[in-house]
N, C-alpha and C positions, 0 to 999 in steps of 0.2 A: 271380551272376545265374543260372547253370545250376541251382544248388541251389534257389533260389527258384522257378524255373520248373518244377521237378520235385517240389515239395513242396506241401502244403496251403496254405502261406503265400500262394501266388499267388492263391488264391481268398478271401483275407481280404476281407470286405465293403468295408472302407475302401479297400483297394488297387483293387478292382474299380470302386468309385465314382469315384475320382480318375483312373482310366484314361480316362474319358469327359471330353473337354475342357470341355464345358458344365458338367458336375458339378464338375470340378476348381475352377472359378471359385467355386462355392458353398463349397467347402472352404477356399480361400484367403480369401474374405470372412470366414468364421467364425473362421479361425485368426489371420490377421495384418491383416485389413482389406481392404475393397473397393478402396481406392486403389491396391493393388498388382496389380489385375487389368487386363488390356487390355480396353477397352470392347468390348461385343458389338453389332454392327449388326443381326445376324439369326442365328437358328438355323433351318435349313431341314430339315424332316423327311421330305421325299420328293424324288425326281428332278423331279417336276412342279413342286413349289415352287421348286426350284433353277432350273428353266428360266424360270419366270415372274417371278422376283425381279429388281428393278431394282438392280443392283450399283452401288455408288459407283465413280466412275472410278478411284480409287486405293483398293485394299483387299487384304486377305489372306484367302484362301479355303482352308479345310482341313476334312478329315473329323474329326468329334469322336471317332470310334471306332477310330482308327488312329494310327500314329506315323510321322513322316518324310515325309508327303505334304503338299504345299502348292502353291497357285497364287498368285503375286504379280501382281495386276492393277495396271498403271500407265498413267496418262493415257488411260483408257478403252479399253485393249487388249481384244481378244476373250477371252472365257472359254472354256477348253477343256472343253466339255460332254461330250466323249467320256471325258475323265479323271474328271469329276464323276460320270458314269453308272457308271463302273467302281468308284468308291468305294462307291456304294450297293449294288453287287453283291458286294462283298468282305467276308468275315468275316476280320479280321486274324488271328484264332486259327488259321485254316486255313493261313496263310502262315508264321507264326512259332511256333506252338504255345504262345503265351503265353495261358494259360487265363483270365487276368483280362480279356481282350478278347472272349472267346467269347460272352457274353450281351449285349454292347452293341448298342444299336439304331443303325443307320447314320443319321447326320445330318451336315449341313454347317454350319460356323460361319463367319460373315463378320465380320471385324474391320478396324478402320482401321490404317494404318501409324502407329506411335507415335513413331518417330524419323526420319521422312522416308522417301522412297521409294528413295533411292539405295543405302543400305547396310542389310542385314538380318543383322547379326552376331547369332549365337545363343549365349548363355552357358548352360551346363548345369553344375550343381553336384551332384556325386555324394556322397551322404551315407550313412554307416553309423551306425545307432542314434542319429540326430539330430546326428551330428558331420560337418561338411563335410570331405571327404578329397581331392577331385580336382575341378578345374575344366576343362571342355572348351569350347573356343570354336570355332564353325564360322563361316567367312567365305567370301565369294564363292560362295555355294551355287548361284547360277544361271549362273555362268560357268566357273570353275575351282575347284571346291570344295576348301577347305583346312580343316585341323583342327589346332589347337594344344591341348596338354595342359599344365596348370599345377598346381603345388602351391598350397595355400591361402595361402601367403605370396607368390604370384605369381612363382615360379621356373618358367621354361619347361623342360619335360622333353624330352630328346632322343629322343623316341619317335614312332612313327607308328601311327595307329589308323584303318584303313579309307580314309583320305584322306591325301595328303601334307601336311606342316606348311606353314603360311604364315609370313609375317614375324612377328617377336616384337612383340606388341601392348603398348601402355602399360597399366599397372595402372589399373583403373577407380577413379575417385575415391571411389566408394561401395562399394568391395570389402568393407569390414568390415560394412556394413549388409546387403549381399547374402548374406554368409556367415551372419550372425545370423539373417536371415529364412529362409534355407535350412534352418538347424538347427531352427528352430521348426516349419517345415512338415514336416520329415522325422522328427520325434521319435517318431511312432507306427509307424515302419517299420524293419525290420532293415537294409534297403538300398533306396535309391530315388534 
């Protein structure tokens, strides 16, 4: 990752394009089909739009131009507009020096929960030249964040990455499909 961040590859137009969560959905639609995208309720281009939008009582709110930031709204809970305002004021590049984020326009995307509001486990598949190599699963993000690392054959690795590991999770029934699709989506990148 450091090599990519310090090379011209970080500014590859496709990498820059997919760094924006709204644009990523266009890439997913064109590459593997729109049925693999989480539906979009709204894309809000200004803080004023974010303030006046009527948010669904259950939804996921996140910036399109950053990584790792999210608000989970459940049962009509209040929206943290201080956090939302900070997203519009932040250029993620200034924080991480990942130049692919430098030119992205700040926007907010609102999406529905797709697997219910109780659990928001997050599966990430790290790929090298279109080949899945590592699976990272984040759980309990809003309470006691846990992170497990698995091989592609679902062997739990005895390592820790920024968060303590959680309990060993059952292998997803659709793991082979997940890996195949990750390979298709990553084929134009050295690492993603």
